[in-house]
KEKE-3310 file (N, C-alpha, C; in steps of 0.2 Angstrom, whole numbers, plus 5000, padded with zeros to 4 digits):
npx = (4812:4826:4837:4847:4859:4868:4882:4895:4905:4908:4908:4924:4923:4917:4902:4886:4879:4884:4881:4867:4865:4870:4862:4849:4851:4853:4841:4832:4836:4833:4820:4818:4822:4834:4849:4861:4876:4884:4899:4915:4933:4939:4948:4954:4948:4944:4928:4916:4903:4891:4887:4893:4898:4912:4921:4936:4944:4951:4960:4954:4965:4965:4952:4943:4935:4933:4938:4930:4923:4916:4909:4915:4914:4907:4901:4892:4884:4877:4871:4862:4853:4845:4829:4826:4835:4844:4850:4863:4871:4872:4881:4893:4889:4875:4877:4882:4871:4861:4867:4869:4856:4845:4843:4838:4826:4826:4819:4824:4828:4832:4840:4842:4854:4862:4866:4870:4873:4878:4889:4898:4902:4909:4920:4925:4930:4936:4930:4919:4904:4893:4896:4896:4883:4877:4881:4875:4862:4860:4864:4857:4842:4841:4847:4837:4826:4828:4827:4816:4810:4812:4818:4816:4823:4818:4806:4810:4821:4814:4808:4819:4823:4813:4814:4825:4820:4816:4805:4802:4793:4793:4796:4793:4803:4810:4827:4832:4836:4844:4837:4837:4850:4854:4844:4845:4858:4869:4879:4887:4900:4916:4917:4929:4939:4941:4944:4933:4921:4908:4899:4900:4893:4891:4893:4890:4897:4895:4902:4908:4923:4924:4924:4911:4904:4904:4911:4921:4913:4904:4914:4917:4905:4904:4915:4911:4901:4908:4916:4908:4902:4910:4910:4905:4908:4915:4914:4921:4918:4924:4932:4942:4947:4948:4953:4966:4966:4956:4960:4971:4964:4957:4967:4973:4962:4962:4955:4958:4955:4942:4938:4938:4945:4939:4942:4940:4927:4921:4906:4897:4901:4897:4885:4888:4895:4885:4877:4884:4884:4876:4869:4867:4876:4876:4882:4880:4873:4872:4865:4853:4845:4850:4858:4865:4859:4847:4851:4856:4845:4837:4845:4841:4845:4843:4844:4854:4853:4855:4843:4837:4835:4832:4839:4830:4818:4820:4821:4811:4808:4811:4804:4810:4823:4833:4832:4842:4846:4857:4868:4880:4877:4863:4865:4874:4866:4856:4864:4868:4856:4853:4863:4861:4847:4842:4831:4822:4831:4832:4819:4816:4825:4819:4808:4813:4818:4807:4802:4811:4807:4799:4808:4813:4823:4816:4803:4806:4813:4803:4794:4802:4803:4790:4789:4798:4791:4779:4784:4791:4780:4774:4783:4786:4773:4773:4783:4779:4782:4775:4771:4782:4790:4781:4779:4792:4792:4781:4785:4796:4790:4782:4792:4796)
npy = (5088:5096:5106:5120:5127:5142:5150:5161:5156:5141:5127:5123:5135:5146:5152:5161:5160:5149:5139:5139:5136:5122:5116:5117:5110:5097:5094:5096:5086:5075:5075:5070:5077:5083:5091:5103:5111:5125:5132:5139:5135:5124:5109:5114:5110:5095:5088:5083:5079:5074:5081:5094:5106:5112:5126:5133:5146:5162:5164:5175:5182:5176:5174:5164:5165:5165:5171:5172:5174:5164:5148:5131:5120:5108:5111:5121:5114:5105:5115:5120:5110:5111:5113:5124:5138:5144:5158:5165:5176:5192:5198:5192:5178:5180:5187:5176:5167:5174:5175:5161:5155:5163:5165:5152:5150:5146:5146:5159:5162:5173:5175:5187:5189:5199:5215:5225:5238:5242:5233:5238:5250:5246:5238:5245:5259:5269:5273:5285:5288:5292:5287:5273:5271:5275:5265:5254:5257:5258:5245:5235:5236:5234:5221:5214:5216:5207:5194:5181:5180:5187:5182:5187:5186:5192:5204:5217:5218:5216:5228:5237:5233:5237:5250:5252:5252:5240:5231:5218:5203:5199:5187:5182:5172:5165:5162:5145:5135:5120:5116:5105:5100:5110:5111:5099:5096:5088:5091:5105:5116:5116:5128:5131:5129:5142:5150:5154:5155:5146:5155:5166:5177:5173:5180:5178:5179:5174:5172:5179:5188:5202:5219:5223:5218:5226:5225:5232:5242:5233:5229:5241:5243:5232:5234:5245:5238:5228:5235:5239:5227:5214:5200:5197:5190:5189:5179:5177:5169:5163:5169:5179:5194:5204:5200:5201:5214:5216:5208:5216:5228:5223:5220:5233:5240:5235:5223:5210:5200:5199:5195:5183:5174:5161:5157:5149:5138:5122:5120:5110:5108:5119:5119:5115:5126:5136:5131:5133:5147:5162:5171:5178:5190:5203:5216:5219:5227:5223:5212:5202:5191:5184:5169:5164:5171:5165:5151:5153:5157:5145:5137:5141:5154:5171:5185:5199:5213:5226:5237:5235:5230:5213:5208:5214:5209:5196:5195:5198:5211:5212:5200:5188:5192:5207:5223:5237:5254:5260:5265:5269:5272:5266:5253:5248:5250:5241:5229:5228:5226:5213:5206:5208:5206:5192:5182:5187:5186:5172:5169:5175:5167:5155:5158:5162:5150:5143:5151:5150:5139:5141:5143:5132:5121:5111:5116:5129:5125:5118:5128:5135:5125:5125:5137:5136:5126:5133:5143:5137:5132:5144:5152:5143:5143:5157:5156:5148:5135:5125:5112:5103:5106:5104:5091:5086:5092:5085:5072:5072:5075:5063:5054:5057)
npz = (5172:5163:5170:5170:5180:5181:5185:5191:5199:5208:5220:5225:5230:5243:5247:5250:5239:5232:5241:5240:5227:5227:5237:5231:5220:5225:5231:5220:5212:5219:5218:5206:5195:5182:5185:5180:5183:5177:5175:5179:5179:5174:5175:5187:5198:5206:5205:5217:5214:5202:5186:5185:5175:5169:5162:5154:5163:5167:5182:5195:5204:5220:5222:5219:5209:5191:5174:5159:5142:5136:5134:5133:5119:5122:5134:5129:5120:5129:5137:5128:5128:5138:5148:5155:5161:5175:5181:5191:5193:5186:5177:5170:5170:5167:5154:5146:5147:5140:5128:5123:5126:5124:5110:5107:5112:5126:5142:5154:5170:5183:5199:5210:5220:5227:5233:5222:5221:5233:5234:5224:5229:5241:5235:5225:5229:5224:5213:5206:5214:5206:5194:5196:5199:5187:5179:5184:5183:5169:5165:5172:5171:5157:5156:5164:5156:5146:5150:5157:5169:5185:5201:5217:5233:5244:5250:5252:5244:5231:5231:5230:5217:5209:5210:5203:5190:5185:5175:5172:5176:5194:5205:5222:5231:5244:5248:5252:5266:5272:5286:5295:5300:5308:5317:5323:5328:5339:5349:5356:5350:5359:5371:5378:5369:5363:5374:5381:5394:5404:5409:5401:5389:5373:5357:5340:5324:5308:5292:5276:5277:5272:5264:5262:5272:5284:5295:5303:5309:5317:5326:5333:5339:5347:5356:5364:5371:5377:5386:5396:5400:5405:5403:5390:5374:5358:5344:5328:5314:5299:5284:5273:5263:5272:5284:5290:5293:5301:5312:5316:5320:5331:5340:5341:5347:5359:5362:5363:5373:5372:5359:5346:5332:5322:5310:5293:5293:5288:5279:5284:5297:5304:5312:5327:5331:5331:5340:5352:5354:5361:5354:5338:5327:5316:5305:5292:5278:5265:5262:5254:5257:5269:5272:5282:5293:5293:5296:5308:5316:5314:5322:5334:5339:5343:5333:5330:5320:5306:5301:5286:5268:5266:5279:5287:5282:5286:5300:5314:5323:5340:5342:5335:5336:5336:5328:5323:5320:5307:5314:5326:5341:5341:5337:5346:5358:5356:5356:5369:5375:5371:5377:5391:5394:5398:5399:5389:5378:5377:5374:5362:5355:5354:5347:5335:5331:5327:5318:5307:5300:5289:5279:5275:5264:5257:5255:5249:5237:5231:5228:5218:5208:5204:5199:5188:5180:5177:5169:5159:5151:5148:5141:5130:5124:5120:5111:5101:5102:5109:5109:5108:5119:5130:5129:5133:5146:5153:5151:5160:5172:5174:5176:5189)
capx = (4815:4833:4838:4854:4861:4873:4886:4902:4909:4905:4912:4925:4922:4912:4898:4879:4876:4886:4877:4860:4864:4871:4856:4843:4853:4852:4834:4828:4838:4830:4813:4818:4825:4841:4852:4868:4879:4888:4903:4922:4938:4940:4955:4957:4945:4940:4921:4914:4896:4890:4884:4896:4901:4917:4924:4942:4944:4957:4958:4955:4969:4963:4945:4939:4931:4937:4935:4930:4917:4913:4910:4918:4909:4904:4896:4887:4879:4873:4867:4857:4848:4841:4822:4826:4841:4843:4856:4864:4875:4870:4886:4896:4884:4870:4878:4882:4865:4858:4870:4868:4850:4839:4841:4835:4820:4826:4818:4829:4826:4838:4839:4846:4857:4867:4865:4876:4874:4882:4895:4903:4905:4914:4926:4928:4928:4939:4925:4914:4897:4888:4898:4894:4876:4875:4882:4870:4855:4861:4865:4853:4836:4842:4848:4831:4821:4830:4826:4809:4808:4817:4817:4819:4823:4815:4801:4814:4825:4809:4806:4825:4824:4808:4817:4830:4816:4815:4798:4801:4789:4797:4793:4796:4805:4816:4833:4831:4841:4842:4837:4838:4857:4855:4840:4846:4864:4868:4884:4890:4907:4918:4919:4936:4943:4942:4945:4927:4918:4901:4895:4901:4888:4895:4890:4893:4896:4898:4902:4914:4927:4925:4922:4904:4900:4903:4914:4924:4907:4903:4919:4916:4899:4906:4920:4907:4897:4913:4919:4903:4901:4917:4909:4903:4913:4913:4917:4920:4919:4925:4939:4941:4952:4948:4954:4972:4965:4951:4964:4975:4960:4956:4973:4974:4957:4962:4949:4960:4952:4934:4936:4942:4944:4939:4944:4935:4924:4917:4899:4894:4903:4894:4880:4890:4897:4879:4874:4889:4883:4870:4866:4870:4876:4878:4881:4880:4867:4872:4862:4846:4841:4856:4857:4868:4854:4842:4854:4857:4838:4836:4848:4838:4848:4841:4848:4855:4855:4853:4837:4839:4832:4835:4839:4823:4813:4821:4821:4806:4811:4808:4802:4815:4829:4833:4835:4845:4848:4864:4872:4884:4873:4858:4867:4877:4861:4853:4868:4868:4850:4854:4868:4859:4840:4843:4825:4820:4835:4830:4812:4817:4829:4814:4803:4817:4819:4800:4801:4815:4805:4796:4813:4816:4824:4811:4798:4808:4815:4797:4792:4806:4801:4783:4790:4801:4786:4775:4788:4792:4774:4772:4788:4785:4767:4775:4788:4776:4785:4772:4770:4788:4792:4776:4780:4798:4791:4777:4789:4800:4785:4780:4797:4798)
capy = (5094:5097:5112:5122:5132:5146:5154:5163:5152:5135:5124:5123:5142:5146:5158:5159:5158:5142:5134:5140:5131:5115:5113:5116:5104:5091:5093:5095:5079:5070:5075:5067:5082:5083:5098:5104:5118:5128:5137:5140:5132:5117:5106:5117:5107:5089:5088:5077:5077:5074:5086:5101:5107:5118:5129:5136:5153:5165:5165:5182:5182:5170:5175:5158:5167:5165:5176:5170:5176:5159:5141:5126:5117:5103:5115:5124:5108:5103:5121:5120:5104:5112:5115:5130:5140:5149:5162:5168:5183:5195:5201:5187:5172:5183:5188:5170:5164:5178:5173:5154:5152:5167:5163:5145:5150:5142:5151:5161:5164:5176:5177:5193:5187:5203:5222:5227:5245:5242:5230:5242:5255:5242:5235:5250:5265:5275:5274:5290:5285:5293:5283:5267:5271:5276:5259:5249:5260:5257:5238:5230:5236:5231:5214:5211:5216:5202:5188:5179:5181:5188:5180:5191:5182:5196:5209:5223:5218:5217:5236:5240:5232:5241:5257:5253:5252:5233:5229:5211:5200:5198:5183:5182:5165:5165:5157:5140:5132:5114:5117:5100:5099:5116:5110:5092:5095:5085:5093:5112:5116:5117:5135:5132:5130:5149:5153:5156:5152:5144:5161:5171:5178:5173:5183:5174:5181:5169:5175:5182:5194:5207:5226:5224:5215:5231:5222:5237:5244:5228:5229:5247:5242:5227:5237:5248:5233:5224:5239:5239:5220:5210:5193:5196:5188:5189:5174:5178:5163:5165:5171:5184:5199:5209:5196:5204:5221:5215:5206:5222:5232:5220:5222:5241:5242:5231:5218:5203:5196:5198:5193:5177:5172:5154:5155:5146:5132:5119:5121:5104:5109:5125:5119:5115:5133:5140:5129:5136:5154:5164:5176:5180:5197:5205:5223:5220:5230:5222:5205:5202:5186:5181:5162:5164:5173:5159:5146:5155:5156:5138:5134:5144:5160:5177:5189:5207:5216:5232:5238:5235:5225:5207:5207:5216:5204:5189:5196:5202:5215:5210:5193:5183:5196:5215:5227:5243:5259:5260:5270:5266:5272:5262:5246:5246:5249:5234:5224:5228:5223:5206:5203:5209:5203:5185:5179:5190:5183:5165:5168:5177:5162:5150:5160:5162:5143:5141:5156:5148:5133:5143:5144:5125:5120:5107:5121:5134:5122:5116:5134:5136:5120:5127:5143:5134:5123:5138:5147:5133:5132:5151:5154:5139:5146:5163:5155:5144:5128:5123:5105:5099:5108:5101:5083:5085:5093:5080:5066:5073:5074:5056:5050:5059)
capz = (5168:5163:5173:5170:5185:5178:5190:5190:5203:5212:5225:5232:5232:5248:5248:5251:5232:5231:5245:5238:5221:5229:5241:5227:5215:5228:5232:5214:5209:5223:5216:5199:5189:5181:5186:5178:5185:5172:5179:5176:5183:5171:5177:5193:5204:5206:5207:5220:5212:5195:5182:5186:5169:5170:5156:5157:5164:5170:5189:5197:5210:5224:5224:5218:5202:5184:5169:5152:5139:5132:5137:5129:5114:5125:5138:5125:5118:5135:5139:5123:5129:5145:5147:5158:5164:5181:5181:5198:5193:5180:5172:5166:5169:5163:5147:5143:5146:5135:5121:5121:5127:5122:5103:5106:5116:5132:5147:5158:5176:5187:5206:5212:5227:5229:5232:5218:5222:5239:5233:5220:5234:5245:5232:5221:5233:5220:5207:5208:5215:5201:5188:5197:5199:5180:5175:5186:5180:5162:5163:5175:5168:5150:5157:5166:5151:5141:5153:5157:5176:5191:5208:5223:5239:5250:5248:5252:5237:5226:5230:5227:5210:5206:5210:5197:5184:5182:5174:5171:5182:5199:5210:5228:5233:5248:5248:5257:5270:5275:5293:5300:5303:5313:5323:5326:5330:5346:5354:5354:5350:5366:5372:5381:5363:5362:5380:5383:5400:5403:5411:5396:5384:5367:5351:5335:5317:5303:5285:5273:5280:5266:5266:5261:5278:5289:5302:5308:5313:5322:5332:5337:5344:5352:5360:5369:5375:5381:5391:5401:5402:5404:5401:5383:5370:5350:5340:5321:5310:5292:5281:5268:5262:5278:5291:5293:5295:5307:5318:5318:5324:5338:5344:5342:5351:5366:5362:5362:5378:5370:5352:5344:5325:5321:5303:5289:5295:5283:5280:5287:5304:5307:5318:5333:5333:5332:5347:5357:5355:5364:5349:5331:5326:5309:5304:5285:5275:5258:5261:5251:5261:5272:5274:5289:5298:5293:5299:5316:5319:5314:5328:5340:5341:5341:5328:5330:5313:5305:5297:5278:5264:5267:5286:5290:5279:5289:5307:5317:5329:5347:5342:5333:5337:5337:5323:5325:5315:5305:5318:5332:5347:5341:5337:5353:5363:5355:5358:5376:5377:5369:5382:5398:5395:5397:5397:5382:5373:5376:5371:5355:5351:5353:5342:5329:5329:5324:5312:5302:5297:5283:5274:5274:5257:5254:5253:5244:5231:5227:5225:5212:5203:5202:5195:5182:5176:5174:5165:5153:5147:5146:5135:5124:5121:5116:5105:5096:5102:5115:5109:5110:5126:5135:5129:5137:5153:5156:5152:5166:5178:5174:5178:5196)
cpx = (4823:4834:4846:4855:4868:4876:4893:4907:4905:4910:4919:4924:4916:4908:4891:4876:4878:4882:4870:4860:4865:4865:4850:4845:4851:4845:4830:4830:4834:4822:4812:4820:4832:4844:4859:4870:4884:4892:4910:4927:4940:4948:4958:4954:4942:4933:4919:4906:4896:4887:4886:4900:4905:4920:4931:4941:4950:4956:4959:4958:4967:4956:4941:4934:4936:4934:4936:4924:4914:4913:4913:4912:4904:4899:4891:4882:4875:4869:4861:4851:4844:4834:4822:4833:4840:4850:4857:4869:4873:4875:4889:4892:4878:4871:4879:4876:4861:4861:4868:4860:4844:4838:4837:4828:4820:4824:4823:4826:4833:4836:4844:4848:4860:4864:4871:4878:4879:4889:4901:4906:4910:4920:4929:4927:4931:4935:4920:4907:4892:4889:4895:4886:4873:4876:4877:4863:4855:4860:4859:4846:4836:4843:4841:4826:4822:4828:4818:4806:4813:4814:4820:4818:4819:4811:4805:4818:4820:4808:4813:4825:4819:4810:4822:4827:4815:4807:4797:4797:4794:4793:4796:4797:4811:4821:4832:4837:4839:4843:4838:4845:4857:4850:4841:4853:4865:4873:4886:4897:4910:4920:4926:4941:4945:4943:4939:4924:4911:4897:4896:4895:4892:4890:4894:4892:4899:4897:4908:4917:4929:4922:4915:4900:4900:4906:4917:4918:4905:4908:4919:4910:4901:4911:4916:4903:4902:4916:4914:4901:4906:4916:4906:4909:4910:4917:4916:4922:4919:4931:4937:4947:4953:4951:4960:4970:4960:4955:4968:4970:4958:4961:4974:4968:4957:4957:4951:4957:4945:4933:4941:4940:4944:4942:4938:4933:4920:4910:4895:4896:4901:4889:4882:4892:4891:4876:4878:4887:4876:4866:4870:4870:4879:4877:4880:4873:4867:4868:4855:4842:4847:4855:4860:4863:4849:4844:4854:4850:4836:4839:4846:4842:4844:4846:4848:4857:4853:4847:4839:4836:4836:4835:4832:4817:4814:4820:4815:4808:4807:4805:4807:4822:4828:4836:4836:4845:4855:4868:4874:4880:4867:4860:4870:4871:4857:4857:4868:4861:4850:4858:4865:4852:4840:4836:4822:4824:4833:4823:4813:4821:4824:4810:4807:4818:4813:4800:4805:4812:4802:4802:4817:4817:4819:4805:4800:4810:4808:4794:4796:4804:4794:4784:4793:4795:4781:4778:4789:4786:4773:4777:4787:4778:4769:4779:4785:4779:4782:4772:4776:4790:4787:4778:4787:4796:4787:4781:4793:4796:4783:4786:4800:4797)
cpy = (5093:5105:5114:5128:5136:5151:5155:5159:5146:5132:5122:5131:5142:5152:5156:5157:5151:5137:5134:5135:5124:5112:5112:5111:5098:5089:5092:5088:5074:5069:5072:5071:5081:5090:5098:5111:5119:5133:5137:5136:5125:5115:5109:5113:5100:5089:5082:5075:5077:5080:5093:5102:5113:5120:5132:5143:5156:5167:5172:5182:5176:5171:5169:5159:5166:5169:5172:5173:5171:5153:5136:5123:5112:5106:5118:5119:5106:5109:5121:5115:5105:5115:5122:5132:5145:5152:5165:5174:5186:5197:5196:5181:5175:5184:5182:5167:5168:5176:5166:5152:5156:5165:5157:5145:5147:5148:5153:5164:5167:5177:5182:5192:5193:5211:5225:5234:5246:5239:5234:5247:5252:5240:5240:5257:5271:5277:5279:5287:5286:5289:5276:5266:5271:5269:5254:5251:5258:5249:5234:5230:5233:5223:5211:5211:5210:5195:5187:5180:5182:5185:5185:5187:5186:5202:5216:5223:5219:5225:5239:5239:5236:5248:5258:5252:5246:5232:5222:5208:5198:5193:5182:5175:5166:5160:5152:5138:5125:5114:5112:5099:5105:5115:5103:5091:5093:5089:5100:5111:5118:5125:5136:5132:5137:5153:5156:5152:5150:5150:5166:5171:5178:5175:5180:5178:5176:5172:5177:5188:5199:5214:5227:5222:5220:5229:5227:5240:5240:5228:5235:5246:5237:5230:5241:5244:5230:5229:5239:5232:5215:5203:5192:5195:5188:5184:5176:5172:5165:5167:5176:5189:5204:5206:5200:5210:5221:5213:5212:5227:5230:5221:5229:5243:5239:5226:5211:5198:5194:5195:5188:5176:5165:5152:5152:5139:5129:5119:5116:5104:5115:5124:5119:5122:5137:5138:5132:5143:5155:5168:5177:5187:5198:5212:5224:5223:5228:5215:5206:5197:5182:5174:5161:5166:5168:5153:5147:5154:5149:5134:5137:5150:5166:5181:5196:5209:5223:5233:5239:5230:5218:5205:5209:5212:5197:5189:5200:5205:5214:5203:5188:5186:5203:5218:5234:5248:5258:5265:5267:5266:5267:5255:5244:5245:5242:5228:5223:5225:5215:5203:5203:5206:5196:5181:5181:5186:5175:5164:5170:5171:5156:5151:5160:5155:5141:5145:5153:5142:5135:5143:5137:5124:5116:5111:5125:5131:5120:5122:5136:5131:5122:5133:5141:5131:5128:5142:5144:5133:5139:5153:5149:5141:5152:5162:5150:5137:5124:5115:5101:5100:5104:5094:5082:5086:5088:5074:5066:5072:5067:5052:5052:5053)
cpz = (5168:5165:5173:5175:5182:5183:5189:5193:5207:5216:5221:5235:5237:5248:5249:5244:5230:5235:5243:5232:5223:5232:5236:5222:5219:5229:5226:5211:5213:5221:5209:5193:5188:5181:5185:5180:5180:5175:5176:5181:5180:5172:5183:5199:5203:5209:5211:5219:5205:5192:5184:5180:5169:5163:5159:5158:5167:5177:5191:5204:5214:5226:5223:5212:5196:5179:5162:5149:5135:5136:5131:5124:5118:5130:5134:5122:5123:5137:5134:5124:5135:5143:5150:5161:5170:5182:5189:5199:5187:5175:5168:5165:5165:5156:5143:5142:5141:5128:5119:5122:5124:5115:5102:5110:5123:5137:5152:5164:5180:5194:5207:5219:5230:5228:5229:5219:5228:5238:5229:5225:5239:5242:5227:5223:5229:5214:5210:5209:5209:5195:5189:5197:5192:5177:5177:5183:5172:5161:5166:5172:5161:5151:5159:5161:5146:5144:5154:5164:5181:5197:5213:5229:5245:5247:5248:5246:5231:5225:5228:5219:5206:5205:5205:5190:5181:5181:5172:5177:5187:5204:5216:5230:5237:5247:5253:5260:5272:5283:5298:5303:5309:5319:5326:5328:5337:5351:5351:5354:5357:5366:5374:5375:5362:5368:5383:5389:5399:5405:5406:5391:5377:5361:5345:5328:5313:5296:5282:5277:5275:5268:5266:5268:5284:5295:5306:5312:5319:5328:5336:5342:5349:5358:5366:5374:5380:5387:5397:5404:5400:5402:5394:5379:5362:5347:5332:5317:5302:5290:5275:5268:5268:5284:5294:5296:5301:5313:5321:5322:5331:5343:5346:5347:5358:5367:5362:5367:5376:5363:5350:5336:5325:5314:5299:5292:5290:5285:5285:5295:5307:5313:5325:5336:5334:5339:5353:5359:5359:5359:5343:5330:5319:5308:5296:5283:5267:5257:5257:5254:5264:5275:5281:5294:5299:5297:5307:5319:5319:5320:5335:5343:5339:5337:5329:5323:5312:5300:5290:5275:5265:5275:5289:5288:5283:5297:5309:5323:5335:5347:5340:5334:5337:5331:5325:5319:5313:5308:5324:5339:5347:5341:5343:5358:5362:5357:5365:5379:5376:5374:5389:5399:5393:5395:5391:5377:5372:5373:5364:5351:5350:5348:5335:5326:5325:5317:5306:5298:5290:5277:5273:5266:5254:5251:5248:5237:5227:5224:5218:5207:5200:5197:5188:5177:5173:5168:5158:5148:5144:5140:5129:5120:5117:5110:5100:5096:5108:5115:5111:5117:5131:5135:5134:5144:5156:5156:5158:5172:5179:5177:5186:5200)
residu = (UNK:UNK:UNK:UNK:UNK:UNK:UNK:UNK:UNK:UNK:UNK:UNK:UNK:UNK:UNK:UNK:UNK:UNK:UNK:UNK:UNK:UNK:UNK:UNK:UNK:UNK:UNK:UNK:UNK:UNK:UNK:UNK:UNK:UNK:UNK:UNK:UNK:UNK:UNK:UNK:UNK:UNK:UNK:UNK:UNK:UNK:UNK:UNK:UNK:UNK:UNK:UNK:UNK:UNK:UNK:UNK:UNK:UNK:UNK:UNK:UNK:UNK:UNK:UNK:UNK:UNK:UNK:UNK:UNK:UNK:UNK:UNK:UNK:UNK:UNK:UNK:UNK:UNK:UNK:UNK:UNK:UNK:UNK:UNK:UNK:UNK:UNK:UNK:UNK:UNK:UNK:UNK:UNK:UNK:UNK:UNK:UNK:UNK:UNK:UNK:UNK:UNK:UNK:UNK:UNK:UNK:UNK:UNK:UNK:UNK:UNK:UNK:UNK:UNK:UNK:UNK:UNK:UNK:UNK:UNK:UNK:UNK:UNK:UNK:UNK:UNK:UNK:UNK:UNK:UNK:UNK:UNK:UNK:UNK:UNK:UNK:UNK:UNK:UNK:UNK:UNK:UNK:UNK:UNK:UNK:UNK:UNK:UNK:UNK:UNK:UNK:UNK:UNK:UNK:UNK:UNK:UNK:UNK:UNK:UNK:UNK:UNK:UNK:UNK:UNK:UNK:UNK:UNK:UNK:UNK:UNK:UNK:UNK:UNK:UNK:UNK:UNK:UNK:UNK:UNK:UNK:UNK:UNK:UNK:UNK:UNK:UNK:UNK:UNK:UNK:UNK:UNK:UNK:UNK:UNK:UNK:UNK:UNK:UNK:UNK:UNK:UNK:UNK:UNK:UNK:UNK:UNK:UNK:UNK:UNK:UNK:UNK:UNK:UNK:UNK:UNK:UNK:UNK:UNK:UNK:UNK:UNK:UNK:UNK:UNK:UNK:UNK:UNK:UNK:UNK:UNK:UNK:UNK:UNK:UNK:UNK:UNK:UNK:UNK:UNK:UNK:UNK:UNK:UNK:UNK:UNK:UNK:UNK:UNK:UNK:UNK:UNK:UNK:UNK:UNK:UNK:UNK:UNK:UNK:UNK:UNK:UNK:UNK:UNK:UNK:UNK:UNK:UNK:UNK:UNK:UNK:UNK:UNK:UNK:UNK:UNK:UNK:UNK:UNK:UNK:UNK:UNK:UNK:UNK:UNK:UNK:UNK:UNK:UNK:UNK:UNK:UNK:UNK:UNK:UNK:UNK:UNK:UNK:UNK:UNK:UNK:UNK:UNK:UNK:UNK:UNK:UNK:UNK:UNK:UNK:UNK:UNK:UNK:UNK:UNK:UNK:UNK:UNK:UNK:UNK:UNK:UNK:UNK:UNK:UNK:UNK:UNK:UNK:UNK:UNK:UNK:UNK:UNK:UNK:UNK:UNK:UNK:UNK:UNK:UNK:UNK:UNK:UNK:UNK:UNK:UNK:UNK:UNK:UNK:UNK:UNK:UNK:UNK:UNK:UNK:UNK:UNK:UNK:UNK:UNK:UNK:UNK:UNK:UNK:UNK:UNK:UNK:UNK:UNK:UNK:UNK:UNK:UNK:UNK:UNK:UNK:UNK:UNK:UNK:UNK:UNK:UNK:UNK:UNK:UNK:UNK:UNK:UNK:UNK:UNK:UNK:UNK:UNK:UNK:UNK:UNK:UNK:UNK:UNK:UNK)
# end
């Protein structure tokens, strides 16, 4: 098959969506399919992989995103040759997919990676909540009705989408992770690099330092734990618009001894950081299927998170980690348990390592390909172009 991945941003921008696209591209190409990524930033980034099709766009500050309402002629021609397109953001990318692909009968799949209802509250707090909700209620169901299939990475998100009135078929396919680097990493990162000792209990957060990640809440919970247990440490790996604010908070709260910021770490260098830690912590409620949580479990770390769609679908409370209410006393109490119950922590880490295997990218990319092939046939039949599309599809299958 010729598969088009459509995204608002791609590498070198670092995000869970970017990693998801890159991993699936790699594994689908290894299975004999041709995968093209359609995005923006033409002339801005030298691509180190084939079939990344960039159109020019206006950079949005230093976010890694670009704005444009059209693709180049070359990009459009290539897009028209796809057997199926997979959209990863609904607004800009989704609009372009509907404009260029829908009239030509090209099947459109969309994965909902984000809790957009929570993101607009984090990034547009000045916007009245009723106005933001009204926009999402007006736009999302209309967009979903125009596409052929929705993919939800978790059951919790599927229920959220149904709550928005989405009637398009929703298929549950988890976002996959290449778990081998996290389960086979040989050496942990040196603790001494951050001033941590061998007897310290190191809690690790990996991710974007943005308002949607609820990191001030995480720091407040850590402060209570650190006050009672002086050997607990928190390492924050990542970067983002909130980093300066978070570093100021750490200083103001007197947590300099307990909290360290590692900055942005290249994805391929993450496994040693996970091996160094004793547990993974996140206070985000905006995730739909957090890849960092899966990667942490693959490395044998129990996870502490908040009961919410996505995290609750990934972590089994008391078995692969601990889930808390979105409240300071509940989360702090669970953090204390994670720090003090050493045998339970190690047992949950071992179970997390096993649990993560179901999210292996080899398995989930095969689920995506099965979804694509079924949809190509179904849409071709509905559009009356079954013969031509089937010939192209089976030709691709024979060439695997």
